[in-house]
C-alpha positions as CSV (number, residue, x, y, z in Angstrom):
1,M,-0.3,-0.3,-0.2
2,R,1.2,3.3,-0.6
3,L,2.6,5.5,2.5
4,E,0.5,8.3,1.4
5,K,-2.8,6.5,2.1
6,I,-1.2,5.0,5.2
7,L,-0.5,8.4,6.5
8,T,-4.4,9.4,6.5
9,G,-5.7,10.5,9.8
10,S,-2.4,9.9,11.6
11,G,-2.3,14.0,13.0
12,D,0.5,16.5,12.7
13,A,2.7,13.8,11.1
14,V,6.1,15.3,10.0
15,T,7.6,13.7,7.2
16,K,10.9,13.6,5.4
17,G,11.6,12.0,2.3
18,R,9.2,10.4,-0.1
19,T,5.5,9.2,0.8
20,D,4.7,8.1,-3.1
21,I,6.4,4.4,-2.3
22,D,4.5,1.0,-1.5
23,V,4.7,-0.3,2.2
24,T,5.1,-4.0,2.3
25,A,3.8,-4.4,5.8
26,I,3.8,-2.8,9.1
27,C,5.7,-3.9,12.3
28,N,6.5,-2.6,15.9
29,D,8.8,-5.5,16.2
30,S,12.5,-5.0,14.4
31,R,13.1,-8.9,14.2
32,K,10.0,-8.9,11.6
33,V,10.8,-6.3,9.5
34,V,11.6,-7.8,6.0
35,P,12.6,-5.0,3.1
36,G,10.0,-2.5,2.1
37,A,8.4,-2.5,5.8
38,M,7.2,0.5,8.4
39,F,8.9,0.2,11.3
40,V,7.0,2.0,13.9
41,A,9.0,2.9,17.3
42,V,6.7,2.8,20.1
43,R,8.3,3.9,23.5
44,G,6.6,0.8,25.9
45,F,7.2,0.0,29.6
46,A,10.1,-2.2,29.6
47,I,11.2,-1.8,25.9
48,D,11.9,1.4,23.8
49,G,11.2,0.9,20.4
50,H,13.3,3.4,19.3
51,E,16.4,1.8,20.7
52,Y,15.5,-0.5,17.5
53,I,15.6,2.1,14.6
54,G,19.0,0.5,13.6
55,K,18.1,-3.0,13.5
56,A,14.9,-2.3,11.3
57,L,17.3,-0.4,8.6
58,E,19.8,-3.2,8.8
59,N,16.7,-6.0,7.9
60,G,15.4,-3.7,5.6
61,A,12.9,-0.9,6.4
62,S,12.2,1.8,4.1
63,V,10.1,4.0,6.8
64,I,10.8,4.9,10.3
65,V,7.8,6.1,12.5
66,Y,9.0,7.7,16.0
67,E,8.5,10.5,18.5
68,D,12.1,10.7,19.4
69,S,13.8,12.8,17.8
70,D,17.3,12.5,19.7
71,A,17.4,8.9,18.7
72,A,16.3,8.9,15.3
73,E,18.0,11.7,13.6
74,K,21.2,10.4,13.9
75,Y,20.3,7.6,11.1
76,M,18.6,9.9,8.5
77,G,21.7,9.9,6.5
78,D,20.2,7.0,4.5
79,K,18.3,9.2,1.8
80,D,16.4,5.9,0.6
81,T,14.4,5.9,3.9
82,T,11.6,7.8,5.0
83,F,11.4,9.4,8.4
84,V,7.8,10.5,9.7
85,K,7.9,11.9,12.9
86,V,4.4,11.6,15.2
87,A,3.6,13.0,18.5
88,S,2.4,9.6,19.8
89,S,4.0,6.6,18.2
90,R,1.0,4.4,19.8
91,H,-1.4,6.1,18.5
92,A,0.0,6.2,14.8
93,L,0.6,2.7,15.0
94,A,-3.2,1.9,15.8
95,V,-4.3,4.2,13.1
96,M,-1.9,3.6,10.0
97,A,-2.5,-0.4,10.7
98,A,-6.2,0.3,10.0
99,N,-5.3,1.8,7.3
100,F,-2.7,-0.7,5.8
101,Y,-5.6,-3.5,6.4
102,D,-7.9,-0.9,4.3
103,N,-10.2,-0.3,7.4
104,P,-11.5,-3.9,7.7
105,S,-13.4,-2.9,11.0
106,R,-15.4,-0.1,8.8
107,K,-16.8,-3.3,6.7
108,L,-17.8,-5.3,9.5
109,K,-20.2,-4.7,12.3
110,L,-18.0,-4.4,15.3
111,V,-19.2,-5.1,18.8
112,G,-16.7,-4.0,21.5
113,I,-17.6,-4.9,25.2
114,T,-15.8,-3.4,28.1
115,G,-16.1,-3.9,32.2
116,T,-14.2,-5.5,35.1
117,N,-16.0,-9.0,34.6
118,G,-18.2,-10.4,31.9
119,K,-16.3,-9.5,28.7
120,T,-15.1,-12.9,27.8
121,T,-18.5,-14.3,28.7
122,T,-20.7,-11.7,27.0
123,A,-18.2,-11.7,23.7
124,T,-17.7,-15.3,23.0
125,L,-21.7,-16.3,24.2
126,L,-22.4,-13.2,21.6
127,Y,-20.1,-15.0,18.9
128,R,-22.0,-18.2,19.3
129,I,-25.0,-16.9,19.3
130,F,-25.0,-15.0,16.2
131,T,-23.4,-17.9,14.3
132,S,-26.1,-20.5,15.4
133,M,-28.3,-18.1,13.7
134,G,-26.4,-18.4,10.4
135,Y,-24.3,-15.8,10.5
136,S,-20.7,-15.7,9.7
137,C,-18.5,-14.2,13.0
138,G,-15.3,-13.2,14.2
139,L,-14.3,-13.0,18.3
140,L,-11.3,-11.3,19.5
141,S,-11.2,-12.5,23.4
142,T,-9.3,-13.5,26.4
143,I,-9.7,-17.0,25.7
144,A,-9.0,-17.3,21.7
145,N,-9.8,-15.3,18.5
146,Y,-12.2,-16.8,15.6
147,V,-11.9,-16.1,11.8
148,G,-15.6,-17.9,11.2
149,E,-14.9,-21.5,12.7
150,K,-11.1,-21.1,12.4
151,G,-10.1,-20.3,15.8
152,S,-6.2,-19.7,17.7
153,E,-4.6,-18.8,20.6
154,A,-4.9,-15.2,22.0
155,V,-2.1,-13.6,24.3
156,N,-3.7,-10.5,25.3
157,T,-7.3,-9.6,26.4
158,T,-7.0,-6.7,23.9
159,S,-4.2,-7.4,20.8
160,D,-1.6,-5.1,19.5
161,P,-3.1,-2.3,17.0
162,I,-1.5,-4.7,14.4
163,T,-2.6,-8.3,15.3
164,I,-5.7,-6.8,15.4
165,N,-6.3,-5.2,12.3
166,S,-5.0,-8.3,10.2
167,L,-7.5,-10.6,11.9
168,L,-10.3,-7.9,11.0
169,Y,-9.0,-7.8,7.5
170,E,-8.9,-11.9,7.5
171,M,-12.7,-11.8,8.6
172,T,-13.5,-9.4,5.7
173,L,-11.9,-11.3,3.4
174,A,-13.5,-15.1,4.7
175,G,-17.1,-12.5,4.7
176,C,-17.9,-12.2,8.3
177,E,-20.6,-10.0,9.2
178,Y,-20.2,-9.5,12.9
179,C,-17.0,-9.3,15.1
180,F,-17.7,-9.2,19.0
181,M,-14.5,-8.0,21.0
182,E,-13.4,-7.5,24.4
183,V,-12.1,-4.1,25.3
184,S,-10.0,-4.2,28.0
185,S,-8.8,-0.6,30.2
186,I,-5.0,-1.5,29.0
187,G,-6.1,-1.8,25.6
188,V,-7.7,1.7,25.5
189,E,-5.2,3.4,27.5
190,Q,-2.9,2.1,25.4
191,D,-4.3,3.1,21.8
192,R,-4.5,-0.6,20.9
193,V,-8.6,0.2,19.8
194,A,-7.7,3.5,18.1
195,G,-8.5,4.0,14.5
196,L,-11.7,1.2,14.9
197,D,-14.8,1.7,14.1
198,F,-17.7,0.0,17.0
199,K,-20.5,0.3,15.7
200,V,-22.0,-1.0,19.3
201,G,-19.9,-0.5,22.3
202,I,-21.2,-2.8,26.1
203,F,-20.4,-1.7,29.6
204,S,-21.0,-4.8,31.9
205,N,-19.9,-3.4,35.4
206,L,-17.2,-1.9,37.0
207,T,-15.0,-3.0,39.8
208,H,-11.9,-3.6,41.8
209,D,-9.2,-4.7,39.3
210,H,-5.7,-3.6,37.7
211,L,-4.8,-0.6,40.2
212,D,-1.4,-1.9,39.9
213,Y,-1.6,-0.4,36.4
214,H,-3.9,2.4,36.6
215,K,-2.9,3.4,40.2
216,T,-6.3,4.8,41.3
217,F,-10.1,3.4,40.6
218,A,-10.5,7.4,38.7
219,E,-8.3,6.8,36.5
220,Y,-9.2,2.9,36.0
221,L,-13.1,4.4,35.1
222,R,-11.5,7.5,32.8
223,C,-9.7,4.4,30.7
224,K,-13.1,2.6,30.3
225,K,-15.5,5.9,30.2
226,K,-13.1,7.1,26.9
227,F,-14.1,3.8,24.9
228,F,-17.9,5.3,24.7
229,D,-16.3,8.9,24.6
230,D,-14.6,7.9,21.3
231,L,-17.6,6.2,19.6
232,S,-19.2,7.8,16.3
233,A,-22.7,9.2,16.3
234,D,-23.7,6.2,14.2
235,A,-23.0,3.6,17.0
236,Y,-24.8,2.8,20.0
237,A,-23.6,2.3,23.8
238,I,-24.9,-0.2,25.6
239,T,-25.0,0.4,29.4
240,N,-25.7,-1.8,32.8
241,I,-27.7,0.9,34.8
242,D,-27.5,-1.3,38.0
243,D,-23.8,-0.4,38.2
244,R,-23.1,2.9,40.0
245,N,-21.2,4.0,36.9
246,G,-23.8,2.8,34.2
247,M,-24.5,6.6,33.8
248,V,-21.4,7.9,34.2
249,M,-19.4,5.8,31.1
250,M,-22.4,7.6,28.9
251,Q,-22.1,11.1,30.0
252,N,-19.6,12.2,27.2
253,T,-20.6,9.6,24.1
254,R,-21.8,10.6,21.0
255,A,-24.0,7.2,20.5
256,K,-27.1,6.2,21.3
257,V,-27.7,4.7,24.7
258,V,-29.6,1.9,25.3
259,T,-30.0,0.8,29.1
260,Y,-30.3,-2.6,30.6
261,S,-31.1,-3.7,34.3
262,C,-32.1,-6.6,36.2
263,R,-33.1,-4.4,39.3
264,S,-34.8,-1.5,37.9
265,I,-36.8,0.1,34.7
266,A,-34.7,0.4,31.4
267,D,-35.0,-0.3,27.6
268,H,-34.5,-4.0,28.5
269,T,-35.0,-5.6,31.8
270,C,-34.5,-9.6,33.2
271,R,-35.5,-11.4,36.5
272,I,-34.2,-14.7,37.8
273,V,-37.9,-16.9,38.5
274,E,-35.8,-19.9,39.5
275,Q,-32.5,-21.5,39.3
276,S,-30.7,-24.8,40.4
277,F,-26.9,-26.2,39.2
278,D,-28.6,-27.1,36.0
279,G,-29.6,-23.6,34.8
280,M,-31.8,-21.2,35.6
281,L,-35.2,-19.7,34.2
282,L,-35.4,-16.0,33.3
283,R,-37.9,-13.3,32.3
284,I,-36.7,-11.1,29.8
285,D,-38.9,-8.0,28.6
286,N,-41.6,-10.0,29.8
287,R,-40.6,-13.4,27.6
288,E,-39.6,-16.7,29.6
289,S,-36.2,-17.9,28.5
290,W,-34.1,-21.3,30.3
291,S,-30.7,-20.8,30.4
292,C,-28.0,-23.7,31.7
293,L,-26.1,-20.8,33.2
294,I,-26.4,-20.0,36.6
295,G,-25.8,-16.7,38.8
296,M,-27.2,-13.2,38.3
297,H,-23.6,-12.1,36.6
298,N,-25.2,-14.2,34.2
299,A,-28.4,-13.2,34.0
300,Y,-26.8,-9.6,33.5
301,N,-24.0,-11.5,31.0
302,L,-27.1,-12.7,29.1
303,L,-29.4,-9.8,29.1
304,A,-26.6,-7.7,27.7
305,I,-26.3,-10.3,24.9
306,Y,-30.0,-10.0,24.2
307,T,-29.7,-6.5,24.3
308,T,-27.1,-6.4,21.8
309,A,-29.5,-8.7,19.2
310,M,-31.7,-6.1,19.5
311,V,-30.0,-3.4,18.6
312,L,-28.4,-5.3,15.6
313,G,-32.0,-5.9,14.6
314,A,-32.1,-9.8,15.2
315,D,-35.3,-11.8,15.8
316,E,-36.6,-11.6,19.4
317,D,-38.2,-15.1,18.9
318,E,-34.8,-16.5,17.2
319,V,-32.5,-14.8,19.8
320,L,-34.6,-16.4,22.6
321,I,-34.3,-19.8,21.0
322,A,-30.4,-18.9,20.6
323,L,-30.0,-17.8,24.3
324,S,-31.7,-21.1,26.0
325,R,-29.0,-23.1,24.2
326,L,-26.0,-21.1,25.0
327,L,-23.5,-23.1,26.6
328,P,-21.3,-21.5,29.4
329,A,-17.8,-20.0,28.0
330,P,-15.0,-22.0,28.8
331,G,-13.6,-22.0,32.3
332,R,-16.8,-20.1,33.7
333,L,-18.9,-22.1,36.5
334,E,-17.8,-25.5,34.8
335,N,-19.8,-27.8,37.1
336,M,-17.4,-31.1,37.3
337,K,-19.8,-33.9,39.4
338,G,-17.7,-36.3,41.5
339,P,-17.8,-39.3,44.2
340,R,-19.9,-38.5,47.4
341,D,-22.2,-36.6,45.0
342,I,-19.7,-33.4,45.2
343,S,-19.2,-31.0,42.7
344,V,-16.3,-28.9,41.7
345,I,-17.0,-25.7,39.9
346,I,-14.0,-24.4,37.7
347,D,-14.3,-20.4,37.4
348,Y,-12.1,-18.0,36.2
349,A,-12.8,-15.5,39.2
350,H,-9.5,-13.4,40.4
351,T,-11.4,-10.3,41.4
352,P,-13.0,-9.1,44.6
353,D,-16.4,-8.6,42.5
354,A,-16.1,-11.6,40.2
355,L,-15.4,-13.8,43.7
356,E,-18.2,-12.7,45.6
357,N,-20.6,-13.3,42.6
358,V,-19.5,-16.7,42.2
359,L,-19.8,-17.6,46.3
360,G,-22.9,-16.1,46.6
361,T,-24.5,-17.8,43.7
362,L,-23.5,-21.2,44.8
363,R,-24.4,-20.4,48.2
364,K,-27.5,-18.9,47.0
365,I,-28.6,-22.3,44.7
366,A,-27.6,-24.6,47.3
367,P,-27.6,-23.2,51.0
368,D,-27.2,-26.4,52.9
369,R,-24.4,-27.9,51.3
370,E,-20.6,-27.6,52.4
371,L,-19.0,-24.8,50.6
372,I,-15.0,-24.5,49.6
373,C,-13.4,-21.8,48.1
374,L,-9.9,-22.6,46.8
375,F,-8.2,-19.5,45.6
376,G,-4.8,-17.3,45.2
377,C,-3.8,-14.4,43.4
378,G,-1.9,-13.7,41.0
379,G,2.1,-12.4,41.3
380,D,3.4,-9.0,40.5
381,R,-0.8,-7.5,40.4
382,D,-2.8,-5.4,42.4
383,K,-2.2,-6.4,46.1
384,T,-4.5,-4.2,47.1
385,K,-7.2,-6.7,46.1
386,R,-5.9,-9.9,47.7
387,P,-6.6,-9.3,51.6
388,E,-10.4,-8.0,50.0
389,M,-10.6,-11.3,48.4
390,A,-9.7,-12.8,51.6
391,G,-12.2,-11.1,53.6
392,I,-15.3,-12.3,50.6
393,A,-14.1,-15.9,51.0
394,Q,-14.2,-16.3,55.0
395,K,-18.0,-14.8,54.6
396,L,-19.1,-16.9,52.0
397,A,-17.5,-20.0,52.2
398,D,-17.6,-22.6,54.9
399,R,-13.5,-23.8,54.5
400,I,-10.6,-21.8,52.9
401,I,-7.6,-23.1,51.1
402,V,-5.5,-20.4,50.1
403,T,-2.7,-21.6,47.1
404,S,-1.2,-20.3,44.2
405,D,-2.1,-18.4,41.0
406,N,0.3,-17.5,38.4
407,S,2.6,-16.2,41.1
408,R,4.9,-14.7,38.4
409,S,8.4,-13.5,40.0
410,E,6.9,-13.1,43.7
411,K,7.1,-15.6,46.2
412,T,3.9,-17.7,46.9
413,S,3.9,-17.6,50.4
414,D,4.7,-13.8,50.1
415,I,1.3,-13.5,48.2
416,M,-0.7,-16.2,50.8
417,A,0.8,-13.6,53.4
418,D,-1.1,-10.7,51.9
419,I,-4.2,-13.0,51.4
420,K,-4.0,-13.9,55.5
421,S,-3.7,-10.3,56.5
422,G,-7.3,-9.6,55.1
423,M,-8.9,-12.5,57.6
424,D,-10.4,-12.6,61.1
425,L,-9.4,-15.4,63.6
426,S,-12.4,-16.9,62.7
427,G,-11.5,-17.0,58.6
428,R,-8.0,-18.3,59.2
429,A,-9.3,-21.1,61.9
430,R,-11.0,-22.6,58.8
431,S,-8.6,-21.8,56.3
432,L,-5.7,-23.9,54.7
433,F,-2.7,-22.5,53.3
434,I,-0.9,-24.7,50.7
435,E,1.5,-23.5,48.0
436,D,1.2,-26.6,45.6
437,R,-2.1,-25.8,44.1
438,E,-2.1,-29.7,42.9
439,E,-1.8,-30.3,46.0
440,A,-4.2,-27.9,47.6
441,I,-7.0,-29.3,44.8
442,R,-6.3,-32.6,46.1
443,T,-6.9,-31.6,49.3
444,A,-9.9,-29.7,48.8
445,I,-11.4,-32.9,47.3
446,M,-10.3,-35.5,50.2
447,I,-12.0,-33.3,53.2
448,A,-15.2,-32.3,51.1
449,G,-18.5,-33.7,52.8
450,Q,-20.9,-35.7,51.4
451,G,-22.1,-33.5,49.1
452,A,-20.0,-30.4,48.9
453,T,-19.4,-27.9,46.8
454,I,-16.1,-26.7,45.7
455,L,-14.9,-23.8,43.9
456,L,-11.8,-23.2,42.2
457,A,-11.8,-19.5,41.3
458,G,-9.0,-17.9,39.4
459,K,-7.7,-20.3,36.3
460,G,-11.0,-21.0,34.7
461,H,-9.8,-21.8,30.9
462,E,-6.3,-21.2,31.8
463,T,-4.1,-24.6,31.1
464,Y,-1.1,-23.1,32.5
465,Q,0.9,-21.5,35.7
466,I,3.1,-18.7,35.7
467,T,6.0,-18.9,37.4
468,E,9.5,-17.7,38.3
469,K,10.7,-20.0,36.3
470,G,8.1,-19.9,33.1
471,K,5.0,-21.0,31.8
472,I,4.2,-24.6,32.9
473,H,1.1,-26.9,32.1
474,F,-1.4,-26.9,34.6
475,D,-5.1,-27.8,33.6
476,E,-7.6,-28.2,35.9
477,K,-10.1,-30.1,34.6
478,E,-7.6,-32.7,34.2
479,I,-6.1,-32.5,37.6
480,V,-9.6,-33.0,39.3
481,A,-10.9,-35.9,36.7
482,G,-7.6,-37.4,37.6
483,I,-8.4,-37.3,41.6
484,F,-12.1,-38.4,40.5
485,N,-11.1,-41.3,39.1
486,E,-8.8,-42.2,41.5
487,L,-11.3,-42.3,43.9
488,T,-13.7,-44.5,41.8
489,K,-11.2,-47.2,41.2
């Protein structure tokens, strides 16, 4: 593609060199540069791309985009290279990546889901429901990316702009009509979604998370809100008004606002009529629909899905039928039945709000059953939520097992000590502290009484543990199945 077209909308770019040249690729990793490529030097948190301009030129880059003049000017003697100075390389990368792939988001109905909890479930189930109704769809999520029915592993909740636009481009080639995408606060703050044309933005909720990155809740909120501030007047902004920040998110949006609620009057409403471990009966806009998902948090997720489908013009009857056939997203309240009528529930809950939602649901459905909660907290992440999650566990669970969960460079014992600090004497008396997560799972199953419910919180769909030694295989479903098999021999 011609450089002059790639530079469209990139702001106050100052160019030194020719713009009537063809660019073969766009990269922000000098190792991926090929002859004729554009290299965008992005200043990251650990690595500054400006330090690799020389390497990019060695690999054949014909265009260098930069924001640090001191780092770039020493290479400008190469008359065959075009240098483009921008105010923000990060923002320019997103806009230029969209242009390079011919702005694929404008050729799809792109739906973005943001909020602390529920993003993966909502995005995944929207993908499934529209696929089941006969549409060709794409999915960009924490768990996986899909182009039609072709899946690939996802690395981040919100990928980098080059990856996003290349996948959206593949979707257009594959004839996809819709794409459902998780949008993280970090992704917004780092301009990963800049240059994308969203037809619908969905807000689920805002609770305690990512304060290790954002530092304050106000900054976390600002980043979420920016997603809605940037929506076009032709878009729809769907919001959960039961969340205290639901309407705050809408204050400056140009999009058409559509509300949903499980507690009050809204454009679309939902009530749980009854529920058990097998599912729940919902009344959505005064129409009844059965779902095999459980919990109030999933009632909100399903209502967000229904509201989105209505906004996109889907048939109401068809949507309600499709909702009744949906299975949970991987690692979200997955129930494994075992000996002694034990139920092991595997869920990704790794924030205070998510843990409270899941434990509250399990307690409500089976109030007389013993409830054991096993959880840990991630290393090198927000430490302030550790004691908070401990307080929630001791309030709602009969027994607690504190263990490891992606400790990264931190010592698991230090993380567990932070968790323990949030418990009173009663909570500590009902708790076990076992660093090895597999041993902790085995212990939970062994001490569980007849008909007990065991929540394994934090890992969900993940099939690995991240320690100071790197990533190792760790699949909770495999481990639980193995222990159940041993007990039934």
